[in-house]
Backbone as numpy.savetxt, mean C-alpha at the origin, in Angstrom:
# Nx Ny Nz CAx CAy CAz Cx Cy Cz
2.35 15.52 -10.39 2.31 14.06 -10.38 0.93 13.56 -10.80
-0.14 14.15 -10.28 -1.48 13.67 -10.60 -2.10 14.43 -11.76
-1.31 15.24 -12.40 -1.78 16.02 -13.53 -2.21 15.11 -14.67
-3.28 15.47 -15.37 -3.68 14.67 -16.54 -2.57 14.57 -17.59
-1.62 15.50 -17.56 -0.52 15.46 -18.52 0.51 14.37 -18.18
0.49 13.86 -16.95 1.43 12.81 -16.55 0.99 11.49 -17.17
1.77 10.96 -18.06 1.37 9.73 -18.76 1.40 8.49 -17.86
2.03 8.59 -16.68 2.10 7.45 -15.76 1.06 7.57 -14.64
0.23 8.58 -14.71 -0.78 8.84 -13.70 -1.54 7.57 -13.34
-1.76 7.22 -12.12 -1.53 7.95 -10.88 -0.13 7.74 -10.31
0.76 7.11 -11.05 2.13 6.88 -10.58 3.01 8.04 -11.02
4.15 8.21 -10.34 5.04 9.32 -10.70 5.91 8.99 -11.90
6.16 7.70 -12.14 7.03 7.31 -13.24 6.76 5.85 -13.63
7.34 5.43 -14.72 7.22 4.03 -15.15 7.79 3.10 -14.09
8.92 3.48 -13.49 9.55 2.65 -12.46 8.62 2.45 -11.27
8.02 3.53 -10.78 7.09 3.43 -9.64 5.88 2.57 -10.01
5.41 2.74 -11.21 4.27 1.95 -11.68 4.60 0.46 -11.64
5.75 0.08 -12.16 6.14 -1.32 -12.19 6.34 -1.88 -10.78
6.94 -1.09 -9.89 7.16 -1.54 -8.52 5.82 -1.76 -7.82
4.91 -0.77 -7.90 3.61 -0.89 -7.24 2.78 -2.03 -7.81
2.69 -2.11 -9.12 1.88 -3.17 -9.73 2.48 -4.54 -9.42
3.80 -4.63 -9.39 4.45 -5.89 -9.04 4.15 -6.28 -7.61
4.13 -5.32 -6.70 3.81 -5.61 -5.29 2.37 -6.08 -5.15
1.44 -5.45 -5.88 0.04 -5.91 -5.82 -0.07 -7.32 -6.40
0.59 -7.57 -7.53 0.49 -8.88 -8.18 1.07 -9.99 -7.30
2.12 -9.69 -6.55 2.73 -10.71 -5.70 2.09 -10.76 -4.31
1.01 -9.95 -4.15 0.26 -9.89 -2.89 1.09 -9.37 -1.73
2.08 -8.51 -2.01 2.82 -7.85 -0.94 1.95 -6.79 -0.26
1.00 -6.22 -1.02 0.04 -5.27 -0.46 -1.22 -6.06 -0.15
-1.62 -6.08 1.10 -2.83 -6.82 1.49 -3.60 -6.03 2.53
-4.87 -6.29 2.59 -5.71 -5.76 3.65 -5.65 -6.74 4.81
-5.67 -6.25 6.05 -5.63 -7.18 7.18 -6.88 -8.06 7.19
-6.69 -9.31 7.59 -7.80 -10.27 7.62 -8.72 -10.02 8.80
-8.20 -9.42 9.85 -9.02 -9.15 11.02 -8.70 -7.76 11.55
-9.70 -7.14 12.12 -9.50 -5.80 12.68 -8.78 -5.90 14.02
-7.94 -4.91 14.33 -7.28 -4.92 15.63 -8.32 -4.71 16.74
-8.04 -5.18 17.93 -9.00 -4.99 19.02 -9.20 -3.50 19.30
-10.37 -3.16 19.82 -10.71 -1.76 20.07 -9.76 -1.12 21.07
-9.13 -1.90 21.95 -8.26 -1.32 22.95 -6.80 -1.22 22.51
-6.50 -1.57 21.26 -5.13 -1.45 20.75 -4.79 0.03 20.61
-3.65 0.45 21.15 -3.27 1.86 21.10 -2.89 2.29 19.69
-2.12 1.48 18.98 -1.69 1.83 17.64 -1.09 0.60 16.96
-1.08 0.63 15.65 -0.40 -0.41 14.87 -0.99 -1.79 15.02
-0.20 -2.76 14.71 -0.59 -4.16 14.72 -0.50 -4.68 16.15
-1.61 -5.13 16.72 -1.60 -5.59 18.11 -0.77 -6.87 18.31
-0.44 -7.55 17.21 0.36 -8.79 17.34 1.84 -8.49 17.48
2.24 -7.23 17.28 3.63 -6.83 17.35 3.86 -6.04 18.64
4.84 -6.47 19.43 5.14 -5.74 20.66 5.84 -4.44 20.33
5.51 -3.38 21.05 6.11 -2.06 20.81 6.96 -1.67 21.98
């Protein structure tokens, strides 16, 4: 997949490339605006587990 011979590198295929780039462009992939509190056990502290 990450081989220099893969023409879609770093993606596995044209389809994956389009899906990932589309998600970035539509801002579906985002960094959290604030860090979770230090005492959060895991995941998003705003979501009940």
